[in-house]
C-alpha positions as CSV (number, residue, x, y, z in Angstrom):
1,M,0.6,-42.2,11.3
2,A,-0.9,-39.5,9.2
3,V,-1.8,-36.1,10.8
4,G,-5.5,-36.7,10.1
5,D,-5.5,-40.0,11.8
6,L,-3.7,-38.6,14.8
7,L,-6.4,-35.9,15.1
8,V,-9.2,-38.4,14.8
9,N,-7.7,-40.6,17.4
10,A,-7.4,-37.7,19.7
11,N,-11.1,-36.9,19.2
12,L,-10.3,-33.5,17.8
13,L,-11.6,-34.4,14.3
14,T,-14.7,-36.4,13.3
15,P,-14.5,-39.0,10.5
16,Q,-16.7,-36.7,8.4
17,Q,-14.5,-33.7,9.0
18,M,-11.5,-35.9,8.2
19,A,-13.1,-36.8,4.8
20,D,-13.9,-33.1,4.1
21,A,-10.3,-32.2,4.9
22,I,-8.9,-34.8,2.6
23,R,-11.1,-33.6,-0.2
24,A,-9.9,-30.1,0.4
25,R,-6.3,-31.3,0.4
26,I,-6.9,-32.9,-3.0
27,R,-8.6,-29.8,-4.3
28,T,-6.0,-27.3,-3.0
29,G,-2.8,-29.2,-2.5
30,S,-2.4,-27.7,0.9
31,R,-1.1,-29.6,4.0
32,L,-3.9,-31.2,6.0
33,E,-3.0,-29.5,9.2
34,S,-3.2,-26.1,7.4
35,I,-6.6,-27.0,6.1
36,V,-8.2,-28.1,9.4
37,I,-6.8,-24.9,11.1
38,A,-8.0,-22.6,8.4
39,A,-11.4,-24.2,8.3
40,G,-11.8,-23.8,12.1
41,M,-12.1,-27.6,12.6
42,V,-9.2,-27.8,15.1
43,R,-7.3,-25.1,17.1
44,R,-3.8,-24.5,16.0
45,H,-2.4,-25.3,19.5
46,D,-4.3,-28.6,19.6
47,V,-2.9,-29.6,16.2
48,Y,0.6,-29.0,17.3
49,R,0.1,-30.6,20.7
50,V,-0.9,-33.8,18.8
51,L,2.1,-33.4,16.5
52,A,4.4,-33.0,19.5
53,E,3.1,-36.3,20.9
54,A,3.6,-38.0,17.6
55,W,7.1,-36.6,17.3
56,D,7.8,-37.6,20.9
57,L,8.6,-33.9,21.8
58,L,7.8,-31.5,24.6
59,Y,5.2,-29.0,23.5
60,L,5.8,-25.3,24.2
61,D,2.3,-23.9,24.4
62,A,3.5,-20.5,25.8
63,L,6.7,-19.9,23.9
64,E,6.3,-16.1,24.1
65,E,6.6,-16.4,27.9
66,E,9.9,-18.3,27.9
67,D,13.1,-16.7,29.1
68,F,15.3,-16.6,26.0
69,D,19.1,-16.7,26.2
70,D,20.4,-13.6,24.5
71,D,23.7,-15.2,23.7
72,L,22.0,-18.0,21.8
73,V,20.4,-15.6,19.3
74,A,23.3,-13.3,18.9
75,G,24.7,-13.5,15.4
76,L,21.8,-15.5,14.1
77,D,19.8,-14.4,11.0
78,P,16.2,-13.7,12.1
79,A,14.9,-14.1,8.6
80,Q,16.4,-17.6,8.4
81,L,14.7,-18.6,11.7
82,V,11.3,-17.4,10.3
83,D,11.8,-19.1,7.0
84,E,13.0,-22.4,8.5
85,G,10.6,-22.4,11.4
86,W,12.9,-22.9,14.4
87,F,14.1,-20.9,17.4
88,P,16.8,-21.5,20.1
89,V,15.1,-21.1,23.4
90,R,17.7,-21.7,26.1
91,H,20.6,-23.8,27.3
92,I,19.5,-26.9,29.2
93,G,22.8,-28.0,30.6
94,G,26.1,-29.0,29.2
95,N,26.4,-28.2,25.5
96,R,22.7,-28.8,24.9
97,V,20.2,-26.2,23.6
98,L,16.4,-26.4,23.7
99,V,15.1,-25.5,20.2
100,A,11.5,-24.8,19.3
101,T,10.5,-26.3,15.9
102,A,7.4,-26.1,13.8
103,E,8.5,-28.9,11.5
104,A,9.2,-32.6,12.1
105,P,12.5,-33.1,13.9
106,T,14.3,-35.1,11.2
107,D,17.9,-36.1,11.5
108,T,18.7,-33.7,8.7
109,R,17.0,-30.8,10.5
110,R,18.7,-31.7,13.7
111,A,22.2,-31.7,12.1
112,H,21.4,-28.4,10.3
113,V,20.4,-26.6,13.4
114,A,23.2,-28.1,15.5
115,G,25.7,-27.0,12.9
116,I,24.5,-23.4,13.2
117,L,24.3,-23.4,17.0
118,K,27.5,-25.4,17.5
119,A,25.7,-27.4,20.2
120,D,23.6,-30.5,20.7
121,V,20.0,-29.9,19.9
122,V,17.0,-31.0,21.9
123,F,13.8,-30.2,19.9
124,A,10.5,-29.1,21.4
125,A,7.4,-28.5,19.3
126,A,5.8,-25.0,18.8
127,T,3.5,-23.4,16.3
128,G,5.0,-21.5,13.5
129,L,3.1,-18.4,14.7
130,D,4.6,-18.7,18.2
131,I,8.1,-19.0,16.6
132,D,7.5,-15.9,14.5
133,T,6.4,-14.0,17.7
134,A,9.5,-15.2,19.5
135,V,11.8,-14.1,16.7
136,V,10.3,-10.6,16.6
137,R,10.6,-10.4,20.4
138,A,14.2,-11.7,20.5
139,F,15.3,-9.5,17.6
140,R,13.1,-6.6,18.4
141,G,15.9,-4.0,18.0
142,Q,17.1,-5.5,14.7
143,V,13.6,-5.9,13.3
144,L,12.7,-2.4,14.2
145,D,16.0,-1.0,12.9
146,E,15.5,-2.8,9.5
147,A,11.9,-1.6,9.3
148,C,12.8,2.0,10.0
149,L,16.3,2.5,8.6
150,G,17.0,-0.5,6.2
151,L,16.3,1.4,3.0
152,W,18.1,4.5,4.2
153,R,21.2,2.5,5.1
154,R,21.3,0.7,1.8
155,D,20.6,3.7,-0.4
156,E,20.4,7.1,1.4
157,D,19.4,8.9,-1.8
158,R,16.2,6.8,-2.2
159,S,14.9,7.6,1.4
160,A,12.8,10.5,2.4
161,R,14.6,10.6,5.8
162,T,16.7,13.3,4.3
163,V,14.3,16.0,2.9
164,L,16.9,17.9,0.9
165,N,20.4,16.7,0.1
166,G,23.3,19.1,-0.1
167,R,22.9,19.9,-3.8
168,Q,19.2,20.5,-3.4
169,K,19.8,22.9,-0.5
170,V,22.3,24.8,-2.7
171,L,19.9,25.0,-5.6
172,L,17.0,26.1,-3.3
173,A,19.2,28.9,-1.8
174,I,20.3,30.1,-5.2
175,G,16.7,30.1,-6.4
176,L,15.5,32.1,-3.4
177,V,18.3,34.6,-3.8
178,L,17.5,35.1,-7.5
179,L,13.8,35.5,-6.7
180,L,14.4,38.1,-4.1
181,A,16.9,39.9,-6.3
182,G,14.4,39.9,-9.2
183,L,11.6,41.3,-7.0
184,V,13.9,44.1,-5.8
185,F,15.7,45.1,-9.0
186,A,13.3,43.9,-11.8
187,T,9.9,43.8,-10.1
188,R,7.7,44.1,-13.1
189,W,9.5,41.4,-15.2
190,T,9.8,39.1,-12.2
191,I,6.1,39.2,-11.6
192,V,5.4,38.6,-15.3
193,V,7.7,35.6,-15.4
194,I,6.2,34.1,-12.2
195,S,2.7,34.7,-13.5
196,A,3.5,33.0,-16.8
197,A,5.3,30.1,-15.1
198,V,2.3,29.5,-12.8
199,G,-0.1,29.5,-15.6
200,L,2.0,27.3,-17.8
201,A,2.7,24.8,-15.1
202,F,-1.1,24.5,-14.3
203,L,-2.0,24.1,-18.0
204,V,0.7,21.5,-18.7
205,S,-0.2,19.4,-15.7
206,V,-4.0,19.4,-16.4
207,T,-3.4,18.7,-20.1
208,F,-1.1,15.8,-19.2
209,K,-3.8,14.2,-17.0
210,F,-6.4,14.7,-19.7
211,V,-4.2,13.0,-22.4
212,M,-3.5,10.1,-20.0
213,C,-7.3,9.6,-19.3
214,L,-8.1,9.6,-23.1
215,T,-5.4,7.0,-23.5
216,G,-7.0,5.0,-20.7
217,V,-10.3,5.0,-22.7
218,R,-8.5,3.6,-25.8
219,Y,-6.6,1.1,-23.7
220,E,-9.8,-0.8,-22.8
221,G,-9.9,-2.6,-26.1
222,L,-6.8,-4.6,-25.5
223,Q,-6.3,-8.0,-23.9
224,R,-8.0,-8.4,-20.5
225,V,-8.0,-10.6,-17.4
226,T,-11.5,-12.1,-17.8
227,K,-13.8,-14.1,-15.6
228,E,-13.1,-17.1,-17.8
229,D,-9.4,-16.7,-17.0
230,V,-10.1,-16.6,-13.3
231,D,-12.5,-19.6,-13.5
232,A,-9.8,-21.6,-15.3
233,L,-7.5,-21.4,-12.3
234,K,-7.2,-24.5,-10.2
235,D,-6.9,-24.3,-6.4
236,T,-3.9,-26.7,-6.6
237,D,-2.1,-24.2,-8.8
238,L,-2.7,-21.2,-6.6
239,P,0.4,-20.0,-4.7
240,P,0.5,-19.0,-1.0
241,Y,-0.6,-15.4,-0.6
242,T,0.2,-13.0,2.3
243,V,-2.3,-10.3,3.2
244,L,-1.0,-7.4,5.3
245,V,-3.6,-5.3,7.2
246,P,-1.8,-2.4,9.0
247,V,-4.1,-0.7,11.5
248,F,-3.7,2.1,14.0
249,R,-6.5,3.6,16.1
250,E,-9.1,1.7,13.9
251,S,-11.3,0.2,16.6
252,E,-14.4,1.4,14.9
253,V,-13.8,-0.5,11.6
254,V,-11.5,-3.4,12.5
255,K,-14.7,-5.4,13.4
256,D,-15.5,-5.6,9.7
257,L,-12.2,-7.2,8.9
258,V,-13.3,-10.8,9.4
259,A,-16.3,-10.4,7.1
260,N,-14.5,-8.5,4.4
261,L,-11.5,-10.8,4.1
262,G,-13.7,-13.9,4.7
263,A,-15.4,-13.1,1.4
264,L,-12.2,-13.5,-0.6
265,D,-12.4,-16.4,-3.1
266,Y,-9.1,-18.0,-2.3
267,P,-8.2,-21.2,-0.4
268,T,-8.0,-20.1,3.2
269,S,-5.2,-22.7,3.8
270,K,-3.0,-20.7,1.4
271,L,-3.6,-17.3,3.0
272,Q,-1.4,-15.7,5.6
273,I,-3.3,-12.8,7.0
274,L,-1.2,-10.5,9.2
275,L,-3.0,-7.9,11.3
276,L,-0.3,-5.3,12.0
277,L,-1.0,-3.7,15.4
278,E,1.0,-0.9,16.9
279,E,2.4,-1.9,20.3
280,D,0.7,1.0,22.2
281,D,-2.7,0.7,20.4
282,R,-4.6,-1.3,23.0
283,E,-8.0,-0.1,21.9
284,T,-7.7,-1.5,18.4
285,R,-6.2,-4.8,19.7
286,E,-9.1,-5.2,22.1
287,A,-11.7,-4.4,19.4
288,A,-10.0,-6.9,17.0
289,L,-10.1,-9.6,19.7
290,A,-13.7,-8.9,20.4
291,S,-14.6,-9.6,16.8
292,N,-13.7,-13.2,17.4
293,P,-11.3,-13.5,14.4
294,P,-10.5,-17.0,13.0
295,E,-7.1,-18.5,13.4
296,T,-6.2,-17.6,9.9
297,I,-5.8,-14.0,11.1
298,T,-2.5,-13.5,12.9
299,F,-1.9,-10.6,15.3
300,V,1.5,-9.1,14.8
301,T,2.8,-6.5,17.3
302,V,4.7,-3.7,15.6
303,P,7.5,-2.5,18.0
304,S,7.2,1.1,19.0
305,G,9.7,3.4,17.5
306,S,10.0,6.5,15.3
307,P,8.6,7.0,12.8
308,Q,5.3,5.6,13.7
309,T,3.9,5.1,10.2
310,K,2.0,2.7,8.0
311,P,5.1,1.8,5.9
312,K,7.1,0.9,9.0
313,A,4.4,-1.5,10.1
314,C,4.3,-3.0,6.5
315,N,8.0,-3.6,6.6
316,V,7.6,-5.6,9.8
317,G,4.9,-7.6,8.0
318,L,7.1,-8.1,5.0
319,F,9.8,-9.6,7.3
320,L,7.2,-12.3,8.3
321,A,5.6,-12.8,4.9
322,R,5.7,-16.3,3.6
323,G,3.5,-15.9,0.5
324,D,4.7,-15.9,-3.1
325,Y,2.6,-12.8,-3.5
326,L,1.6,-10.1,-1.0
327,V,-1.2,-7.6,-0.9
328,I,-2.0,-4.7,1.4
329,Y,-5.5,-3.9,2.6
330,D,-6.8,-1.4,5.1
331,A,-9.1,-2.5,7.9
332,E,-12.3,-1.1,6.3
333,D,-11.5,-2.4,2.8
334,R,-13.9,-4.6,0.9
335,P,-12.1,-6.1,-2.0
336,D,-13.8,-7.9,-4.9
337,P,-13.9,-11.6,-4.0
338,D,-11.8,-12.7,-6.9
339,Q,-9.2,-10.0,-6.7
340,L,-6.4,-12.2,-5.5
341,K,-7.0,-14.7,-8.4
342,R,-7.0,-11.8,-10.9
343,A,-3.7,-10.7,-9.6
344,V,-2.3,-14.2,-10.0
345,V,-3.4,-14.3,-13.6
346,A,-1.8,-10.9,-14.1
347,F,1.5,-11.9,-12.7
348,R,1.6,-15.1,-14.7
349,R,0.9,-13.3,-17.9
350,G,3.4,-10.6,-17.2
351,D,7.2,-11.0,-17.4
352,R,9.5,-11.1,-14.4
353,S,9.9,-7.3,-14.4
354,L,6.2,-6.9,-13.3
355,V,6.6,-6.4,-9.6
356,C,3.2,-5.1,-8.7
357,V,-0.4,-4.8,-10.0
358,Q,-2.7,-2.2,-8.6
359,A,-6.5,-2.8,-8.2
360,A,-8.9,0.1,-8.5
361,L,-10.2,1.8,-5.4
362,N,-13.7,3.2,-4.9
363,Y,-16.2,4.0,-2.2
364,F,-19.2,2.3,-0.7
365,N,-20.6,5.5,0.7
366,A,-20.4,7.5,-2.5
367,D,-23.8,9.1,-2.1
368,E,-23.5,10.1,1.5
369,N,-22.8,13.9,1.0
370,A,-21.3,16.3,-1.5
371,L,-17.7,15.5,-0.4
372,T,-18.1,11.7,-0.7
373,R,-19.5,12.3,-4.2
374,M,-16.5,14.3,-5.2
375,F,-14.2,11.7,-3.8
376,T,-15.9,9.0,-5.9
377,L,-15.7,11.0,-9.1
378,E,-12.0,11.6,-8.5
379,Y,-11.2,8.0,-7.7
380,S,-13.3,6.7,-10.7
381,F,-11.3,8.7,-13.2
382,W,-8.0,8.1,-11.5
383,F,-8.2,4.3,-11.3
384,D,-10.4,3.6,-14.3
385,Y,-8.7,5.9,-16.8
386,M,-5.6,7.7,-15.4
387,L,-3.6,4.7,-14.3
388,P,-4.4,2.5,-17.3
389,G,-3.3,5.5,-19.5
390,L,0.0,5.7,-17.7
391,E,0.5,2.0,-18.1
392,A,-0.3,2.3,-21.9
393,W,2.4,4.9,-22.2
394,R,4.8,2.8,-20.1
395,M,5.1,5.5,-17.5
396,P,5.7,5.0,-13.8
397,I,2.5,4.3,-11.8
398,P,2.2,5.8,-8.3
399,L,0.5,3.1,-6.3
400,G,-2.6,3.7,-4.2
401,G,-2.4,3.1,-0.4
402,T,-4.2,-0.2,-0.5
403,S,-4.9,-3.2,-2.9
404,N,-1.3,-3.2,-4.2
405,H,-0.4,-6.8,-5.1
406,F,3.4,-7.6,-5.1
407,R,5.7,-10.4,-5.9
408,T,7.1,-10.8,-2.4
409,N,10.7,-11.6,-3.3
410,A,10.8,-8.7,-5.8
411,L,9.4,-6.3,-3.1
412,K,12.2,-7.3,-0.8
413,V,14.7,-6.7,-3.5
414,L,13.2,-3.2,-3.9
415,G,13.9,-2.6,-0.2
416,G,10.3,-2.6,1.0
417,W,8.6,0.7,1.9
418,D,10.2,3.9,2.9
419,P,8.9,4.6,6.5
420,F,9.8,8.3,6.2
421,N,7.7,8.9,3.1
422,V,4.1,9.6,4.0
423,T,2.9,8.4,0.5
424,E,5.1,5.3,0.6
425,D,2.9,3.7,-2.0
426,A,3.5,6.3,-4.7
427,D,7.2,6.3,-3.8
428,L,7.5,2.6,-4.2
429,G,5.9,2.7,-7.7
430,I,8.4,5.3,-8.8
431,R,11.3,3.4,-7.2
432,A,10.3,0.3,-9.0
433,A,10.4,2.1,-12.4
434,A,13.8,3.6,-11.5
435,L,15.1,0.0,-10.9
436,G,13.8,-1.4,-14.1
437,R,10.6,-2.9,-12.7
438,T,7.1,-2.4,-14.0
439,V,3.7,-1.9,-12.3
440,G,0.4,-2.9,-13.9
441,V,-3.3,-2.4,-13.2
442,I,-6.1,-4.9,-12.9
443,E,-9.7,-3.8,-13.0
444,S,-10.8,-5.4,-9.8
445,T,-12.2,-2.9,-7.2
446,T,-11.7,-2.5,-3.5
447,F,-14.3,-0.5,-1.8
448,E,-13.4,1.7,1.2
449,E,-14.8,4.6,3.1
450,A,-14.8,8.1,1.6
451,N,-14.2,11.1,3.9
452,R,-17.5,12.7,4.8
453,A,-16.0,15.6,6.9
454,Y,-13.8,18.4,5.6
455,G,-11.4,18.3,8.6
456,N,-10.7,14.6,7.9
457,F,-10.3,15.4,4.2
458,L,-7.8,18.1,4.9
459,R,-5.7,15.8,7.1
460,Q,-5.7,13.1,4.6
461,R,-5.0,15.2,1.5
462,S,-2.3,17.3,3.0
463,R,-0.5,14.1,3.9
464,W,-0.9,12.8,0.4
465,I,0.3,16.0,-1.3
466,K,3.2,16.3,1.1
467,G,4.1,12.7,0.2
468,Y,4.1,13.6,-3.5
469,M,6.4,16.5,-2.7
470,Q,8.7,14.1,-0.7
471,T,8.7,11.6,-3.6
472,T,9.5,14.3,-6.1
473,L,12.5,15.6,-4.0
474,V,13.8,12.0,-3.5
475,H,13.7,10.9,-7.1
476,L,15.0,14.2,-8.4
477,R,18.1,14.2,-6.3
478,H,20.0,13.0,-9.4
479,P,17.7,13.9,-12.3
480,V,20.3,12.7,-15.0
481,K,20.5,9.3,-13.3
482,L,16.7,9.1,-13.2
483,F,16.5,10.0,-16.9
484,R,19.1,7.3,-17.7
485,Q,17.4,4.6,-15.5
486,T,13.8,5.1,-16.6
487,G,14.2,6.7,-20.0
488,P,12.9,10.1,-21.2
489,R,9.2,9.1,-21.4
490,A,9.0,7.6,-17.9
491,A,11.0,10.5,-16.4
492,F,8.7,13.0,-18.0
493,G,5.6,11.1,-16.7
494,F,7.0,11.1,-13.2
495,V,7.7,14.9,-13.2
496,M,4.3,15.6,-14.8
497,L,2.2,13.5,-12.4
498,V,4.0,13.2,-9.1
499,G,5.7,16.6,-9.3
500,G,3.0,18.3,-11.3
501,T,0.1,17.3,-9.0
502,P,1.2,19.4,-6.0
503,V,2.4,22.2,-8.2
504,S,-1.0,22.4,-10.0
505,F,-2.8,22.6,-6.6
506,L,-0.4,25.3,-5.4
507,C,-1.1,27.2,-8.6
508,V,-4.9,27.3,-8.3
509,P,-5.2,30.1,-5.7
510,P,-3.0,32.5,-7.6
511,L,-4.9,31.9,-10.8
512,Y,-8.2,32.3,-9.1
513,A,-7.0,35.4,-7.3
514,L,-5.7,37.0,-10.5
515,F,-9.0,36.4,-12.2
516,L,-11.0,38.0,-9.4
517,V,-8.6,41.0,-9.3
518,S,-9.1,41.5,-13.0
519,L,-12.8,41.8,-12.4
520,L,-12.4,44.4,-9.7
521,V,-9.4,46.5,-10.8
522,P,-9.2,48.6,-14.0
523,P,-7.0,47.0,-16.7
524,D,-4.8,50.0,-16.9
525,A,-3.9,49.7,-13.3
526,L,-2.9,46.0,-13.8
527,A,-1.0,46.4,-17.1
528,P,2.4,47.4,-15.6
529,Y,2.6,44.0,-13.8
530,F,0.1,41.9,-15.6
531,P,0.2,42.5,-19.4
532,G,-2.8,41.6,-21.4
533,W,-1.3,38.3,-22.6
534,V,-0.7,37.2,-19.0
535,M,-4.3,38.0,-18.1
536,W,-5.6,36.1,-21.2
537,M,-3.4,33.1,-20.4
538,S,-4.7,33.0,-16.8
539,L,-8.3,33.2,-18.1
540,L,-7.6,30.4,-20.5
541,N,-6.1,28.3,-17.8
542,L,-9.1,28.9,-15.6
543,L,-11.6,27.9,-18.2
544,L,-9.8,25.2,-20.1
545,G,-8.2,23.6,-17.1
546,N,-11.4,23.3,-15.2
547,A,-13.3,22.2,-18.2
548,L,-10.9,19.3,-18.8
549,M,-11.0,18.1,-15.2
550,I,-14.8,18.4,-15.2
551,Y,-15.0,16.3,-18.3
552,V,-12.7,13.5,-17.0
553,S,-14.6,13.4,-13.8
554,M,-17.8,12.9,-15.8
555,M,-16.1,10.1,-17.7
556,G,-15.4,8.2,-14.5
557,A,-19.1,8.5,-13.4
558,F,-20.3,7.1,-16.7
559,K,-18.0,4.2,-16.6
560,R,-19.1,3.2,-13.1
561,R,-22.7,3.7,-14.1
562,R,-23.1,6.3,-11.4
563,Y,-25.1,8.7,-13.5
564,K,-26.5,10.6,-10.6
565,L,-23.0,11.8,-9.9
566,V,-22.4,13.3,-13.3
567,A,-23.7,16.8,-12.5
568,W,-21.6,16.9,-9.3
569,A,-18.5,17.1,-11.5
570,L,-19.4,20.8,-12.1
571,L,-18.2,21.4,-8.5
572,N,-14.7,20.4,-9.5
573,P,-13.3,24.0,-9.3
574,A,-14.4,24.2,-5.7
575,Y,-13.0,20.7,-5.0
576,W,-9.6,21.8,-6.5
577,L,-9.6,24.8,-4.2
578,M,-10.0,22.5,-1.2
579,H,-7.0,20.5,-2.5
580,S,-5.1,23.8,-2.7
581,I,-5.6,24.5,0.9
582,A,-4.4,21.0,1.7
583,A,-1.4,21.5,-0.6
584,Y,-0.3,24.7,1.3
585,K,-0.7,22.8,4.6
586,G,1.3,19.9,3.2
587,L,4.1,22.3,2.0
588,W,4.2,23.9,5.5
589,Q,4.4,20.4,7.1
590,L,7.2,19.4,4.6
591,I,9.2,22.3,6.1
592,T,8.2,21.9,9.8
593,K,7.5,18.2,10.3
594,P,8.2,16.3,7.1
595,H,7.8,12.7,8.5
596,Y,4.6,13.3,10.6
597,W,1.9,10.9,9.6
598,E,-1.4,12.7,10.0
599,K,-4.0,10.1,10.8
600,T,-7.2,9.8,8.8
601,A,-10.1,8.7,11.0
602,H,-12.3,5.9,9.7
603,G,-15.6,4.5,10.8
604,L,-17.4,7.9,10.6
605,S,-19.8,7.0,7.8
606,T,-23.4,6.4,8.5
607,V,-23.6,4.1,5.5
608,D,-23.4,0.3,6.2
609,A,-20.1,-0.9,4.7
610,N,-21.7,-4.2,3.9
611,D,-24.4,-2.7,1.7
612,P,-23.9,-3.3,-2.0
613,A,-21.9,-0.4,-3.4
614,P,-23.6,1.5,-6.3
615,G,-21.7,1.2,-9.5
616,S,-19.6,-1.6,-8.0
617,A,-18.3,-2.7,-11.4
618,P,-17.2,-0.7,-14.4
619,Q,-19.1,-1.2,-17.7
620,T,-16.2,-3.0,-19.2
621,A,-14.1,-6.0,-18.1
622,D,-10.6,-5.8,-16.9
623,H,-7.9,-3.5,-18.0
624,P,-5.1,-5.4,-19.8
625,V,-1.9,-6.6,-18.3
626,R,1.0,-5.9,-20.5
627,T,2.9,-9.0,-21.6
């Protein structure tokens, strides 16, 4: 008897609901049991209880409370158990083993499991989610070890667990010795060289960003993912999609999760939404439960362990991911409804080297105060112009912390995220390029909360800049190898953007200070250490660098039609100085506690996250996906 008929006979589904579910199955191609669960027609446990009766099996409605036999799982592959949907529970006498299954107990399945366990199999029914939970519990140490140390074990040089390798320590020591020797024995020339280097580094970094943004403007005229492309997709052709939502101390915003993800225009029966909760974060778990989430949202407990970082949680989620594609959202994120479909179009147009597409990020509380306005200007130019410009030049794209869409299998091949890198997103984008993969951009926007308080800003930006420093050190362990793997253009882009960003922020205070000193001290007194050409170069950097960044900030405001923000771009010099403070804090933390994840507080905004965001769409359609 069909599943639908079984549910109707059990009075769990009305004939009308049955008809609706059948139509949805025809429209989406999903299994009927997935449809009725996703639609909230029948509880997951009730569906499997009925299936257990039809299969003539015992139903395990509390698998997580069972006492597992450790010797049964020893040597088994946890990934295989998750993929195949079965779990050995315990011995039940003789050479018989009770095995939980989420699929029909066919003779082929029984023989397959019995061959692995070398025992007679007695099946009992359980939900796939309960089996996933049992696997994580039984293999807790192995899952945690893989999430934390998997990348480091496979390729130590690509992990930020080691801040500096032996060669880098030697080079750093030599550099410090030469610097001290120069200051002692050739003070004047050393100061001149340092001043010139600081000025040149700042100017080159700013000019690079300006050129990338101008390229991003030209890039808008190429092929795009359009609304017509999205509308042409049929639900039957859409692949299963995994959504990871890592949360930690997010009780104030997790309540918005149901509404934000519920607005996605994608068949719910094809969505696997994993809410990744830290084991010791009871407050967020209770808040999430209080929001009455649908059964499409699965709670996943991330085992406690060091480091306690977002990428570690995402690695646990990746272990459980079943979708062909995977995306990361934060709890407060409000993605455009058709974002997943746009990503599907992008992947299908791209070749197999396309491992990820990045959606744009912007803010729903852009007009809350001066700081949120500056945030919005920065994100607008970064995602609307900077990243498309990098893609046009075929340079590595450092991913944003959210709205990254991946081919799931390709992400696993890349090794997942580095839990020791506090900007794991940027690192993954560069690692993809080093391994011959590409990253694209789609002009779909996810709205999130901009920091409205400076303390919160400082914590967030110091972590980001520290992460860029980590990523630079990791991928420059073997610069010749990077050059050969990515090519000269991509290697140059990586150094300029990921390495140049923290360097430019660190250079700002010395340049500003030199300019102020020149106003207060007579030129003759400065001449021995700061010749006229050094002073003029510093002034040029101050004027030209800030003018360029003010201009690109204005560009982003115009594209998003946020005309009221244009004048705020004039505050960019002060905004950069704020970043400089964060950069020096990040540098200090890189030395003292490199893997510390400084938490950014959310839910502080007084703006309703569900209000329509101003300038919610750029003036043009989507950026192209390179084919």
